[in-house]
N, C-alpha and C positions, 0 to 999 in steps of 0.2 A: 440637902442631899446627904446620904449616909456616908460616913467616913470611908468605908470600904470602896464605895463607888468613886470617891475622889481619888483614891489610890489607883484604881483601875484606869480611870481617865488619864491620870498622870503617867502611868506606865505606858499606855497605848500612845499617848502624845509623844513621849520620848522615843518609843520604839519606831514610830512612823515619821519622825521629824525629817529624816532624809529620804524617805520612800518616794520614788518617782511617781507612782500612781496617786498617792495622797497629795503630793506637791502639784500634780496636774490639776487637781480639784481646787486647791487653795492658793495657787500661784497668783500673785498680784495683790494679795491681801497685805496690808501694812504690818500687821502683827501675826506672823505665820503661826507661832506657837498657840496663840489664842484661837485662831481659826481652826487649827487641828484639834485643839481641846473641845471646841464646839462641835466639830464633826464626830468626835468620839462620844460626846454626850448624846448627840443625835442617834448614834448607833445603839447606845444603851436604852434610850427612850423607845426605840423600835422593838427591843426585846420585850418590853412591856405591852406594846401595842399588838405585835404579831406573836406567833408561837415561837418564842426565842429563849435563849438562855445565855448567861455569862459564865464561863468557866474561868477559874483563877486559882493560882497557888495561894497558900495561906498568907503569904506576905504581899500578895497582889503584884508581884514583880513579873509575873507572866500571866497573861489572860487572853481569852478568846471570846468573841461575840459571834454566836451561832444561831441560825434560824432553821426551823424545820418547815420546809416549803411544801406546798400542795398537800397539806394534811387536813384540809377542810375547816380550819378554824376561821371564824369571822373576825373582823376588826372594824374600827370606826374610821370611815373614810374622811370625815371632818377632822379628826385628830391627826390623821396622816397629812392632810393638806396643811394644817397648822404647823406641824413639825417640819415639813418641807419648805414652807415659807420662812420659818425661823432659820433653817439651815442656809437657805439662799442668802438671807440678810447677814448672817454671821460668819459664813465660811466660804462660800463659793464666790469667786471673783466674777462679777457680772459680765466682764469681757470674755470670759471663758464658758459662760453658761451653755451656749449651744454645743460646744465641744463636749462638755460634760454630759449633756442630755443625749447626744449622739452616741457617746461611749456606752452609757447605760442601756440605750436601745439595742446596741450591738450585743452587749453581754446577755440581754434578755433572750435573744434568739437561741442561745445555747443552753438555757435552763431546761431541765427535764420536766415533762408534764407529770411525771410520777412523783410521789412523795420522796423527798431527799433532804439531806443536810447541806446547808450553805454556810460556810465560814466567812463571815464578812471581814473580820479582823482576827488575827492571831499574832500577838506581839509579846516580846520579851524585853524588859528594860535593858538598855545597852550595857549597864554595869554587870549584868548577870548573864549576858548572851554567851553561848558556847558551852553551857553547863548542862545541856539536855532538858532544860525546863520547858522549852517549846515542844519538844518531842513528847514529854510526859503529858502535856495538855492534849496534844493531838491524839495520843493513845486513849485518853479518857473520852474524847469526842467520838472516836471510832467505836469504842465499847458501847457508848450510849446509842450511837447510830445503829449498831447491830441489834439493839433491843427494840427498835421501832418496827 
């Protein structure tokens, strides 16, 4: 894995360590930090599979995982299944699997059928939060979205 990707995964892991939504997914795992790190790695893998992009500051202390939905790009369903099984085994507590699946199904009801930008994660390392770094990334994402 590239060094920059390691920093991105580390930043997202720390940024979402206390996040209720992420903890909903990984709760019950013995090593929560490792489970979150695997979840963030999964998100980065999806950017390669789908039409996605990772935005980050030069020091990778603020980053976002973004997808461009319903743009007509194809992907490997076999690779997606492999990634989802890997995620299940490394991050999702089996006791919460059906709750996680139901939540994802509920979220999918609200997705627009039109092409749109979906921000899966946008996080800032706790040491640099409150300095406008997340806002800077969000503005970059909006600028890119306006070009689509």
